[in-house]
N, C-alpha and C positions, 0 to 999 in steps of 0.2 A: 177667658182666652180659649179654653177648651171648647166652649160653646161656639165661639167664632170659627174655629177650625172645623167643627162638625157642620156648621151652616155652609161654610165655603165648600166642603167636600160634598155635601148634599146637593148644592146648587151646581157643582161641576160634574155631577153624575158619578162620583166615586162612591161605591157602596161601603167602603171600609169605615170602621169606626175606631179611630185611634185611642179613644178613652176606654175601649173594651179589650185592648190588647193585653194578654197575660204573658209575661216572659217565660221562656222555656226553662224548665228545671229537669235535668237528667235524672232518670230513675236510679235508685241505689242498686249497685250490681248484686245479683244473686249469686251466691257461692255454689257452684256445681260440685257436688260430691263425687270424687273420682272413685269408681269401684275398682279398687286395687286388685282384689282377688280375681275378678272377672277379666281385667286387662292382662294380668300376668298369665292367667289360664289360657286366654286367647293367643298370646304370644308363644307360650310353650307348646300349645296345640299345633300352631302353624309350623313352629320349628321342628316338632316331632314328625309332622306329616311330610315336610319337605326334605328333611335329612334322613328320614326313616330310622330314627333312633327311638326305641321303645320307651326308654326311661323318661324322655321328655313328654311323651303322650300320657304315661301313667301319672306323672306329677301334675300334668295339666288337668287330668280328671279329678285329682284331689283338690286343686285350686277351684275348679268349676263347681264341684260339690260344696266346697266351703262357701263360695259366693252365693250359691243357690240357697243354702241354709240361712245365710245372713241377709237375704234380700229384704227389701222394704217396698213401699209403694212407688218409689222413684226408680227402682232398679229396672234396667232394660233386660227383660227376660229373653228377648230375641238374641241379644249378644251372648247370653249364657248358653242358650240352645245351640247357637253356631259354634261356640268354643267347645261345647261337649261333642258336637258332631265332628269337628276337626280332630279332636283328640281320639275319638273312636276310629275315624278314618286313618289317622296316623298309626294306630295299632294294627289296623287291618292291612295297610300298605307295608308295614314293616314285616308282617308275617308272609306277605306275598313276594318279597324280594328274592331273587335267585341267589343261591349260595354257590360259592366256588366249589369245584369238584373235589378239591383237596380236603374239604371238611367232611366229606362222606367216605374217606378212606381210600380214594382212588389215587394211585401213584402215577402221576403223569410224567415223571422223570425216569421211570424204570425202562430196562431194555425191552425191545419189541419181543412179543411172544411168537412162537412158530406159526400160529394161526394168522397173526397179523402179517408176517413176512410172506406167507403163501398167498394171502389176499393181495399183497403188493406185487407179486410176480417173481419173488426171489426164490432160488432153489432151496429146498429143505435138505439138511444133512441128517442121515440116520444116526442115532446114538448107538455105540458099540458096547 
């Protein structure tokens, strides 16, 4: 019967061979190992860079260093490098942020000094 189908398909110009068909078998799924330290390091580095909080960047450096030490052949070194750069940039940006003047001892609520009032055009009264 299979030979009859092959002859009929050959005579009709159909090049397919139904007896050579192999059913599809899906491949077994490969379990991708999640690099937890690298992922947490990347998230903390981005959080430290965007919020300008130094402690997140310092903790990210620790996580990235731990992930770099525990790397294997499957580890994405580019991701570790980017997480390290983000954490270093987070520290850099947190040191560049402008501080309010009140942290430097400048009292912005004090009464105006005589020099400031003269500059503003107000008359200065002499002390007796």
